[in-house]
Every structure is written in structure tokens, then in C-alpha cells.
C-alpha positions as CSV (number, residue, x, y, z in Angstrom):
1,X,-3.1,0.9,6.5
2,X,-3.3,-0.2,10.1
3,X,-2.6,-2.9,11.1
4,X,-0.3,-3.6,8.2
5,X,-1.3,-6.6,6.0
6,X,0.9,-8.0,3.2
7,X,-0.3,-10.8,1.0
8,X,1.8,-12.8,-1.4
9,X,0.2,-14.0,-4.7
10,X,1.2,-17.7,-5.0
11,X,1.4,-17.7,-8.8
12,X,4.0,-16.0,-10.9
13,X,6.1,-16.7,-13.9
14,X,9.7,-17.2,-14.9
15,X,10.9,-15.3,-17.9
16,X,12.7,-17.3,-20.5
17,X,15.6,-16.2,-22.7
18,X,15.0,-16.5,-26.5
19,X,17.9,-18.9,-26.8
20,X,18.9,-21.9,-24.6
21,X,21.9,-21.1,-22.5
22,X,25.2,-22.3,-23.8
23,X,28.9,-21.4,-23.2
24,X,29.7,-22.0,-26.9
25,X,31.0,-19.0,-28.7
26,X,30.4,-17.9,-32.2
27,X,32.8,-17.2,-35.0
28,X,33.6,-13.8,-33.5
29,X,34.3,-15.5,-30.1
30,X,31.4,-13.8,-28.4
31,X,28.3,-15.2,-26.8
32,X,24.9,-14.3,-28.2
33,X,23.3,-11.9,-25.7
34,X,20.0,-13.6,-26.1
35,X,21.1,-16.5,-23.9
36,X,21.0,-14.1,-21.0
37,X,18.4,-11.4,-21.7
38,X,14.8,-12.4,-20.8
39,X,13.1,-9.1,-21.7
40,X,10.0,-9.7,-23.9
41,X,11.3,-7.2,-26.4
42,X,13.9,-9.9,-27.4
43,X,11.3,-12.5,-28.3
44,X,9.3,-13.2,-31.4
45,X,5.8,-12.4,-30.0
46,X,4.2,-15.0,-32.2
47,X,6.0,-17.9,-30.6
48,X,4.4,-17.7,-27.2
49,X,7.5,-19.0,-25.5
50,X,8.7,-16.0,-23.4
51,X,7.7,-17.4,-19.9
52,X,6.7,-20.3,-17.8
53,X,4.2,-20.2,-14.9
54,X,5.6,-21.2,-11.6
55,X,3.4,-24.3,-11.7
56,X,4.9,-25.3,-15.0
57,X,8.4,-24.5,-13.7
58,X,7.9,-26.7,-10.7
59,X,6.6,-29.6,-12.8
60,X,9.7,-29.3,-15.2
61,X,12.4,-28.9,-12.6
62,X,11.1,-30.1,-9.2
63,X,9.2,-33.3,-10.0
64,X,8.9,-36.3,-7.8
65,X,8.7,-36.5,-4.0
66,X,12.2,-35.0,-3.5
67,X,11.4,-32.3,-6.0
68,X,8.2,-31.3,-4.2
69,X,10.1,-31.1,-0.9
70,X,12.8,-29.0,-2.5
71,X,10.2,-26.7,-4.0
72,X,8.5,-26.2,-0.6
73,X,11.8,-25.3,1.0
74,X,12.6,-22.9,-1.8
75,X,9.2,-21.2,-1.6
76,X,9.6,-20.8,2.2
77,X,13.0,-19.1,1.6
78,X,11.4,-16.8,-0.9
79,X,8.6,-15.8,1.5
80,X,11.2,-15.2,4.3
81,X,13.3,-13.1,1.9
82,X,10.3,-10.9,1.0
83,X,9.2,-10.6,4.6
84,X,12.6,-9.4,5.7
85,X,12.9,-7.1,2.7
86,X,9.7,-5.3,3.5
87,X,10.5,-5.1,7.2
88,X,13.9,-3.5,6.3
89,X,12.1,-0.8,4.3
90,X,9.5,-0.2,6.9
91,X,12.1,0.2,9.6
92,X,14.1,2.8,7.6
93,X,11.6,5.7,7.7
94,X,8.8,6.7,10.1
95,X,5.2,6.1,8.9
96,X,6.5,4.7,5.6
97,X,3.8,2.1,5.7
98,X,1.2,4.8,4.8
99,X,3.0,5.2,1.4
100,X,3.5,1.5,0.9
101,X,-0.1,0.4,1.4
102,X,-2.8,0.0,-1.2
103,X,-0.5,-1.1,-4.0
104,X,0.5,-4.2,-5.9
105,X,4.3,-4.8,-6.0
106,X,6.2,-6.9,-8.5
107,X,9.2,-8.7,-7.2
108,X,12.1,-10.1,-9.3
109,X,14.0,-12.9,-7.6
110,X,16.9,-15.0,-9.0
111,X,17.7,-18.5,-7.7
112,X,21.3,-19.7,-7.4
113,X,22.6,-23.2,-7.9
114,X,22.1,-24.0,-4.2
115,X,18.4,-23.0,-4.5
116,X,18.7,-19.9,-2.5
117,X,16.7,-16.8,-3.7
118,X,18.3,-13.4,-4.1
119,X,16.3,-10.2,-4.5
120,X,16.9,-8.3,-7.8
121,X,14.3,-5.6,-7.5
122,X,10.9,-4.6,-6.3
123,X,8.7,-2.8,-8.8
124,X,6.2,-0.5,-7.2
125,X,4.1,-0.3,-10.4
126,X,4.4,-3.6,-12.2
127,X,2.8,-3.9,-15.6
128,X,-0.2,-6.2,-15.1
129,X,-1.0,-6.6,-18.8
130,X,-2.8,-9.1,-21.0
131,X,0.4,-10.8,-22.0
132,X,0.1,-10.3,-25.7
133,X,2.0,-13.2,-27.4
134,X,2.7,-14.9,-24.1
135,X,-0.4,-16.7,-22.7
136,X,1.5,-17.8,-19.6
137,X,1.7,-14.2,-18.5
138,X,-2.1,-13.7,-19.0
139,X,-2.7,-16.9,-17.1
140,X,-1.0,-15.2,-14.1
141,X,-2.2,-11.6,-14.4
142,X,-5.9,-12.3,-15.1
143,X,-6.8,-14.0,-11.8
144,X,-4.6,-11.6,-9.9
145,X,-6.5,-8.6,-11.2
146,X,-9.8,-10.3,-10.7
147,X,-9.0,-11.1,-7.0
148,X,-8.1,-7.5,-6.4
149,X,-10.9,-5.8,-8.3
150,X,-13.7,-8.3,-7.7
151,X,-12.9,-9.7,-4.2
152,X,-10.6,-7.5,-2.2
153,X,-12.1,-4.1,-2.9
154,X,-15.7,-5.3,-2.4
155,X,-14.5,-6.9,0.8
156,X,-13.2,-3.6,2.1
157,X,-16.4,-1.9,1.2
158,X,-18.4,-4.6,3.1
159,X,-16.1,-4.2,6.1
160,X,-16.9,-0.5,6.2
161,X,-20.6,-1.0,6.5
162,X,-22.6,-2.3,9.4
163,X,-21.6,-5.9,10.2
164,X,-24.0,-8.8,10.4
165,X,-24.7,-10.5,13.7
166,X,-22.7,-13.5,12.6
167,X,-19.7,-11.4,11.6
168,X,-20.0,-9.5,14.9
169,X,-19.9,-12.8,16.9
170,X,-16.9,-13.9,14.8
171,X,-15.0,-10.7,15.6
172,X,-15.9,-11.1,19.2
173,X,-14.5,-14.6,19.4
174,X,-11.3,-13.6,17.8
175,X,-10.9,-10.5,20.0
176,X,-11.3,-12.7,23.1
177,X,-8.7,-15.2,21.8
178,X,-6.2,-12.4,21.0
179,X,-6.6,-10.9,24.4
180,X,-5.2,-14.1,25.9
181,X,-2.1,-13.6,23.7
182,X,1.0,-12.6,25.8
183,X,1.8,-9.8,23.3
184,X,-1.6,-8.3,23.5
185,X,-2.3,-8.7,27.2
186,X,-4.4,-6.0,28.7
187,X,-5.9,-4.8,25.4
188,X,-9.6,-4.0,25.6
189,X,-12.0,-6.1,23.6
190,X,-13.6,-2.9,22.2
191,X,-10.2,-1.8,20.7
192,X,-9.7,-5.2,19.1
193,X,-13.2,-5.3,17.7
194,X,-12.6,-2.0,16.0
195,X,-9.5,-3.0,14.1
196,X,-10.3,-6.6,13.2
197,X,-13.1,-6.3,10.6
198,X,-10.8,-5.1,7.7
199,X,-8.3,-7.8,8.5
200,X,-10.9,-10.5,8.4
201,X,-12.4,-9.0,5.2
202,X,-9.1,-9.5,3.4
203,X,-8.7,-13.0,4.8
204,X,-12.1,-13.9,3.4
205,X,-11.5,-12.3,0.1
206,X,-8.1,-13.8,-0.6
207,X,-7.7,-16.9,1.5
208,X,-11.2,-18.6,1.7
209,X,-11.2,-20.3,-1.7
210,X,-10.9,-24.1,-1.9
211,X,-7.4,-23.5,-3.4
212,X,-6.2,-20.1,-2.3
213,X,-4.0,-18.2,-4.7
214,X,-2.5,-16.1,-1.8
215,X,-0.5,-16.6,1.3
216,X,0.1,-14.2,4.2
217,X,3.3,-12.4,4.9
218,X,1.8,-10.1,7.5
219,X,0.3,-10.4,10.1
220,X,2.7,-13.1,11.3
221,X,1.5,-15.9,13.5
222,X,1.9,-14.0,16.8
223,X,-0.2,-11.0,15.6
224,X,2.4,-8.5,16.8
225,X,1.5,-6.2,14.0
226,X,-1.6,-5.3,16.0
227,X,0.4,-4.0,18.9
228,X,1.3,-0.5,17.6
229,X,-2.2,0.1,16.5
230,X,-3.5,-0.7,20.0
231,X,-0.9,1.5,21.7
232,X,1.2,-1.4,23.0
233,X,4.9,-0.7,23.0
234,X,7.8,-3.0,23.9
235,X,5.4,-5.7,24.9
236,X,6.6,-9.2,25.8
237,X,8.1,-11.0,23.0
238,X,6.3,-14.2,22.0
239,X,8.8,-15.6,19.6
240,X,9.3,-19.3,20.3
241,X,7.5,-19.2,23.7
242,X,5.1,-22.1,24.4
243,X,2.4,-19.8,25.7
244,X,2.5,-17.8,22.5
245,X,2.3,-20.9,20.4
246,X,-0.7,-22.1,22.3
247,X,-2.4,-18.7,22.0
248,X,-1.7,-18.7,18.2
249,X,-3.3,-22.2,18.0
250,X,-6.4,-20.9,19.8
251,X,-6.5,-17.9,17.4
252,X,-6.2,-20.1,14.4
253,X,-9.0,-22.3,15.7
254,X,-11.3,-19.5,16.5
255,X,-10.7,-17.4,13.3
256,X,-11.4,-20.3,10.9
């Protein structure tokens, strides 16, 4: 999929162990393994206590002004961890993005005592099930599946058909804004107008709700992910440059 787009679903869940954690040992001087294992197979499925949504977790552990600030910092660290992880994989093999795209990935992250996230694994085919016996899982999976099947896929289909006059003007405005970006300097408007509709269709499908359930990992603010598609190689870096920041602000204004 070119240019590469990667969206992060903002909701998720934290699995709970069947027993509260303790360092106390039983009569045989061993710890019950259920204080560590969070797999649903260890739970009584009738209790409905196998997970907490991230919203509930935030309310329980990150309350108050200081807690909300800490949660925002933690979530930013998670996004950066995932961005770097996927970049590392993409850089390991040529044309790997063609095999990565069009999929939903499940990511397991563990948080240490300093509130730094660590990547445990990335599942390339996570089970998006109905969460039998655990309504918190259904609360996460149902809108996720709906967004993909009822919003994203129709959005792609619409982008493949003839665009309306309004959509055409929108693409034209964005193309002109991007042409002023230092990293895309010299790109023709026609080339940009060809690749932008699917990007905008995903933006509309996933980010236009009053309270979006998604954030964007790619494209990043400087739109450098468009460069390879447009034949631009080793273009000027825009990281941290005032001109790039100004261009990004213009893009953000004209895309909205």
C-alpha cells in the first residue's frame, strides 16, 4: 500500500490475572501461578473479570490532573515505541510493506514501574472475538470491527470511483500545500492528486468522528512517507526545521 499508512486504535484492554498479585507463599513454599498468568483459559468465564478497558484502567490508576498528565506521557511513549518497531521491520527487508499492509495487528505491551512501555509481541492475526464471558473485550472489539468493515472498506471503495467536485477541490488544495513542503519540493500537482484520495478516504473514515477512536502513526507530520512513491530520494530532511513546521501547519489547516 503506497504511501504507507498506519493507524492506531485508541482503545484496548489490559488482561487481569485471576488472583491479585502477592509475594506470599503457600504451605508448599510456592506462589500460585495464577497471580502471573493472564490468559483467559485461567479464568472462570462466568465472572466477567478477565480484563479492563484502557479507559477503565486510566480511571483506576491515573486519576486526577497529575494522573491524566502521566497517562498522556505514557500513551505518547507507546505510540513512539510502535512507530519505531514498525519502522525497524520495514527497514529490514525490501518491499516488506506490501506484505504488512491490509491487516489488523494486535500488540502486547508491558509497562514497568517507571511507566515505560516494553514490546512483548506483535500478533499478525489477533483474535477479534465476541469476548464470551468478558464484556470488556467485546466493548473493544465490536467498534474496532465496525470501523474496519463499515467505514474503512467503503471509504476505499469510494476513493476508487470518480471523485466529486468538492473532493477534487480538497485534493487540489492539499496537493498545493504539500508542494510547498521542503521534502516534496518539485513534485507535480498531478502526481500528488493521484496518490492523495486513498489517504484522505482513510482519514475521513477513521478520524472524522466527534470523538475519534484512532490516531495516526503514519504518515508523520512531515509527510515524508509520500516521497518514495513520488520518486523523491534523499530529499532535504525537514525534521525540526522551521520551514517544515510552517509547511506542516499549512497542510493541517488545508486538509481539515
